[in-house]
N, C-alpha and C positions, 0 to 999 in steps of 0.2 A: 899829658906828655908821653911820648913813646918811651918804652923801656928797652933801650938797646942791649940790655943784658939778657933779654929773652930771645929765643930763636925767632927769626923773621919768616913769616908765612905770607907769600904773595898769592892773592886770590883773584883769579880771572876765569871763572867757570862758565861764562855765558854759553848757552842759554840757561844753565843752572844758576842758582843763587845759593849763598851759604844758608839762608833760611830754608831753602828747599831740601838741602842734603844733610842738614844737621837738626836734631831736635833742639829745642831751646836749652836744655841742660847740656847737651854735647857742645853746642856752639859757645855757651858760657865757659865750658872747660877749655875749648880751643883758645878763646881769647885770654883766659886766665894764665895759660901756660906759654903763650906765644904773643909776639907782636904781629898783628894781622893788618895788612894793607890790601884794600880792595881796589882794583882798577879794571878798566875795560881792556880786553886783549890787545887792541891796537895802541894802547898807551904804554905798554911795557918797555918798548925800545927807548922811549924818551925819559924814563925814570933816571934820577940822578945816579951817578956811578957808585956813590956810597950806599945807596939803597940796593941796587942790583948786587953789589958785592957782599951784602949781608944776607941775601935770600937763602934760606936753608931748604924750604919746601915751596913748591908751586902747585896750587890747586887749580886745575883747568887744563885745556888742550889748545892753547893759542899757538899761532904760527910764530916760530922763534928763529931768528937768524943766527948764524955762527957768531957774528959780532956780539949780539946780545948775550948769548950763552957764555962766551968767553969772559964777559964782564961779571957773570954770576959765579964767582970763584968759590962760594960757600955752598952751592947747590948740591943737595944730596938726592932729591927725588922729585919727579914730576908726577902728580896724581891726576891722571886722566879720568874725569868724572862724567864724560860724555858717553862712554861705553865702547866706542870704536876707536882704535888707534888710527890716527890720521897721518898721512905722509906730508907733514908740514914743519918738520924740524930736522936738523942734521943728527940723526940717531947715532951714527958711527962716532961722532965727536963725544956724545954723551956716554956711550958705552966705553970709549977709550978712557974717559975720565973716571969711570966707575959710578956715574950717576944713574940711579934707577929711574926707569919709566914704567909706571904701573897703571893698570886700569881697574875700575870697579865694576866691570861689565857683568861679573858673576851675579850681581844682585838682580839682574833681569831674567836669569835663567828660569827660576821657578815660576814667576808670574806668566812669562811668555809660554812656558811649557803647558801650564794649565789652560791657557786660551787655545793653544794648539790642539790639545786633546778635545776641548769643547768644539772647535771647528771641525775636527774629524768626525765626531759623533753627530754633529749637525748635518754634515754632508751625507753621512751614512744613513741617517734616518729622516732627512728632510724636515728638520724641526722648524727652521725659520719659515720655509715656504708653507708648511702646514699651518703655522700660526697665522701668517698673512691671509691664507685662504679662509681660515676660520673667521677672521675679523670681517672679511668681505662676504661671508655667507657662501663660499665656494668649497667648503671642506668636504673631504671624502672620508667616510667612516670605515673603521676596521681594515680588513685586508685590502679593500679598494684603495685606501690611502697609502699602501706600502708597495706599490708596483715596482719601484726602483730602490726600495730600502735594502740594506744589507747589514750584517753584524760586523762590529769591530772585533769582537771576540774570535780568536782563531784565524784572524786575517793575516795576510802577508803584508808586512810593513817595511818600508825602506826609508833610510836616512841618506840625504846628501849633505855631508858634513857631520861631524860628531864631536863637537866641542862641549862647552859647559851646557849649552841649551839642549843639545842632543842627549847628553847624559841625563839631564833633569827630566826630559820628556820620556826617555826610555824607562826611567824608574816609575813614572806614572802608568806606563803601558804594561807593567809587569803582571797586573791582575787580569789582563785580557788574553793571556795565553797565546800571544801572537808569535809568528815567526818573523824575527827582525833581522834585517840585513842593513849594512851601512857601507857607504863609499866615502872615504876620506883619505886623499893621497898624502896628507900631512901626518898621518898616524900609522904606526906599525900595526900589523894584524893582531899582535898579542894584546894591545891596549883595547881593541874592540872586543876580542874574545873575553877579556877580563870583565867587561861590562855585560856579558851575556849576549853579545851581538855577533852575527856572522859577517866576517869581512867579505866584500863583494865589489865587483866592478861597477862602474856607472851604468853600463848596459844591463847588468843583472838586476840592479835596483829598479831601473825604469821599467824593464819588461816583466819583472817578476813580482811586482807589488800591487796590492789593492789600494794602498795609501802610501804616498811619497811625501815625506816631510823635508822641505828644503831649509836647512839651518846653517848653510855655509856662509862665511864672510866673503865680501867682495875683495878680490885680489887682482893684481896685474895680470893674472893668468886665467881668470875664469869669468870675466865680464861678459854677460850675455850668452854664456855657454849652454844654457838650457834653451833650446830653440825648437823650431818646427820638427826637426828630425827627432829630437829627444821626446817630444810629446807624442809623436806618431808611434814610438816604440812602446809607449805605455799601454796597459790593458784597456780594452773597451770599458768605459764606465769607471775607470780608476780615478782616484782623487789626488790632486797635487795641492799641498798646503805650504804656502810661502811665509816663513816667519822671520827670516834674517834680514836680507836686504834685496830690494828689487833689482839691483844692478846685476845679479847673477842670472836673471831671466830676460829673454827677449820678449818683452811684454806684448807687442802686437802678435807675435806667434802664439803666445799663451792665450790671448783673446780668441784668435782664430780656432785654436784647438778646442776651446770650450764652446764657442759658437757652433762648431760642427757637430757637437754632441759626443765627440770621442771621449773626452774626459770632463770631470767637474773640477772646480778649483776654489781655493779660499786664500785670501792674502790679508796680512796686516800692514803691508808696506807697498809703496807705489813709486813709479819713476819720478813723479813730481808730487810734492805734498805741500799744501792741500791740492787735491786733484781737481782739474777743471770741471765745472758743472756740466759741460757737454761731453766729457770723456766717455767713450763707448762702454767702458767697464762698469759704469754706474747702473746701466740698465740691462746688463748681460745676464740672461737666465743661466743657472748652473754655476754662478760665481758668487761666493759668499765674501762680503767685504767687511773689514774692520779698519778704523781710521788710525792706524799706528798707535794703538792704545794698549797693546798687550802687556808691555812692561811698565807702563807709566802709572804705577801705584805709589801712594805716599810712603807706604812701608818699605818699598824698594829704594826710593830716594833716601830715606833716612838711614837705611843700612849702609849706604855709601859713606855717610859721615862716620859711622861707627868703624868701618874698615879703615878709613883714612887715619882716624885717631889711634887705632891699635897699631898700625904700621909706623906712624910717627913715633909712638912710644918705644917701639923696638929699635928704630934707627937712632933715636936719642941715646940709646944704650949701646950703640955700636953694633947692632944686630941687623940682619937683612929684613926687608919687608916680607911678611908671610901671608897676610890676609888678602891683599890685592894681587891681581895677576900680573906678573912681570912681562914686559915686552921682550921678545926674543930677537937677538941680533940678526938671525938668518931670515926672519919672516916679516919684521915690522915694516920695512920699506916696501913690501909688496901690497900692503893694505890700500884699498881704494874706495873705502866707504865715504859717502857724502856726510859732512857734519850735520848733526841735527839742528833744526832751527827753532824748535819749540819743545817744551817738556811734555 
């Protein structure tokens, strides 16, 4: 029998599941302290009015109409466990009511940063290509195998975007004594300087870097803004590493820039996922590929659940959420990321 004396948590986290984002112990705690109803996102609008009226917390990132939200009179917080804030609900209505919208995206910063560093080192030293050559008996020994190799230590490194992922990656780069510049029009220069990063224009990052990390979210203002002109401004032989979302890059232009030999590149994200088997990037020399797996570690997913529980405990005491990242009124409606379809 449902216990209507407990807070009601509505769970619709597809493609995530409660088993994915909570440890067994944490999930048991969630169920012990709350009444939990699990539904598919498209079923929410059809729930009985008395259920919608009792929902205190929603776990997921479903599309929600104004009518549905108006029926959720007890709602305190929407926990987005997808990672990207989606333009699929009337945020102004939520902010006007004082309902928090938060995301657990920070859990991905550390694992994605680590693979970003690995991709940079791989491109700098040709690790994957050398391994494949060795397997096929084509290896080049010693200096002969380092014709295009370079050091990451002391390199000029640029960031396009400098949110949680950029900060995590910059911490990993600290030991490489690199000169790091960052372009992020949503941050004041002092925030960048406090992280030990030199504020720079987009052109300064592109033209002045040996390695460019693209860690910017997709917004209504920057879709496809890294194009042929951008890549042409990069140094000969520089590396571009795409870690955030493919939507910020004109992918055909990126392919052309790599095919020409002007730059090398690596990406964990692609315009369509999974990528077509005949897509030209699959066989493109100078392009290092990762199948959107950078952040998809079980430890990261389980950290989501811990963050959700901690913030629920705060809000149950009348305090604001502190562990998850809160959506901002001025920027949330500008987000244009595609929802993830697989974990």
